C-alpha positions as CSV (number, residue, x, y, z in Angstrom):
1,X,6.9,-27.0,-10.7
2,X,5.4,-27.1,-7.2
3,X,4.8,-23.8,-5.4
4,X,2.4,-22.2,-2.9
5,X,1.2,-18.7,-2.0
6,X,1.3,-18.3,1.8
7,X,0.2,-15.6,4.2
8,X,2.7,-14.8,7.0
9,X,2.4,-11.8,9.3
10,X,-0.3,-10.2,7.1
11,X,1.9,-10.4,3.9
12,X,1.7,-12.9,1.0
13,X,4.7,-14.7,-0.4
14,X,5.1,-17.1,-3.3
15,X,7.4,-19.9,-2.2
16,X,8.8,-23.2,-3.6
17,X,10.7,-25.9,-1.8
18,X,14.2,-24.8,-1.0
19,X,13.5,-21.1,-1.2
20,X,14.8,-18.6,1.3
21,X,12.6,-15.6,2.1
22,X,13.2,-12.6,4.4
23,X,10.3,-11.6,6.7
24,X,9.9,-9.4,9.6
25,X,11.4,-10.8,12.8
26,X,9.7,-13.9,14.1
27,X,9.5,-14.9,17.8
28,X,11.6,-18.0,17.1
29,X,15.2,-18.8,17.6
30,X,17.7,-19.8,14.9
31,X,17.2,-23.4,13.8
32,X,13.6,-23.6,15.0
33,X,11.2,-25.4,12.7
34,X,7.5,-24.4,12.3
35,X,4.6,-24.9,9.9
36,X,2.4,-22.4,8.2
37,X,-1.2,-23.4,7.6
38,X,-2.4,-20.2,5.9
39,X,-1.9,-21.5,2.3
40,X,-3.9,-19.4,-0.1
41,X,-3.0,-21.3,-3.3
42,X,-1.3,-24.6,-4.0
43,X,0.1,-25.5,-7.4
44,X,1.6,-28.9,-8.2
45,X,2.4,-29.3,-12.0
46,X,-1.1,-29.3,-13.5
47,X,-3.1,-29.5,-10.3
48,X,-4.3,-26.3,-8.7
49,X,-6.0,-25.8,-5.3
50,X,-7.5,-22.4,-4.7
51,X,-8.4,-21.6,-1.1
52,X,-11.6,-19.9,0.0
53,X,-9.8,-18.2,1.8
54,X,-7.3,-21.0,2.7
55,X,-6.6,-24.4,1.3
56,X,-7.8,-27.1,3.8
57,X,-5.2,-29.6,4.9
58,X,-2.3,-27.8,3.2
59,X,0.7,-26.6,5.1
60,X,4.3,-25.4,4.5
61,X,7.2,-26.6,6.7
62,X,9.8,-23.9,7.4
63,X,13.0,-23.4,9.3
64,X,14.5,-20.1,10.7
65,X,18.0,-19.8,9.4
66,X,19.0,-16.4,11.0
67,X,17.7,-13.4,12.9
68,X,19.4,-10.2,11.9
69,X,18.9,-6.6,11.0
70,X,18.2,-5.3,7.5
71,X,19.9,-2.7,5.5
72,X,20.1,0.7,7.1
73,X,17.8,3.4,5.7
74,X,18.2,7.2,6.2
75,X,15.2,9.2,7.2
76,X,15.6,13.0,6.7
77,X,13.1,15.6,7.9
78,X,13.4,19.2,6.6
79,X,11.2,22.3,7.0
80,X,12.0,25.3,4.8
81,X,12.8,28.7,6.2
82,X,12.8,27.5,9.8
83,X,16.3,26.0,10.1
84,X,14.8,22.6,11.0
85,X,16.7,19.6,9.9
86,X,16.7,16.1,11.4
87,X,18.3,12.9,10.2
88,X,17.6,9.5,11.6
89,X,18.7,6.0,10.7
90,X,16.6,2.8,10.9
91,X,17.4,-0.9,10.6
92,X,14.5,-3.3,10.5
93,X,14.7,-6.5,12.4
94,X,14.3,-9.5,10.0
95,X,14.4,-13.3,9.9
96,X,15.7,-15.4,7.1
97,X,13.3,-18.4,6.6
98,X,14.0,-21.5,4.5
99,X,11.0,-23.4,3.0
100,X,11.6,-27.1,3.6
101,X,8.5,-28.9,2.3
102,X,5.1,-28.1,0.8
103,X,2.3,-30.5,1.7
């Protein structure tokens, strides 16, 4: 099994070819392809390459499938004995990314 651990937007993801991951909104349009060179670990069957901090020459090809909003969360603030109640909602902007190829 071939997989890699990549760093994207300050977060780490374990990805394989064909995986779809949800990340914070990227500055790319739907259908755009891009590559990630921040590969921290690369595993191909029995071969392992560990980066210090990144693996030299390794890259992951990706494609943006969609840009949308995440699930709505409810944020409630309450202070006892002061009649203060406030409820807000939030939907995080997200991008759905497909992993095409690991080199």
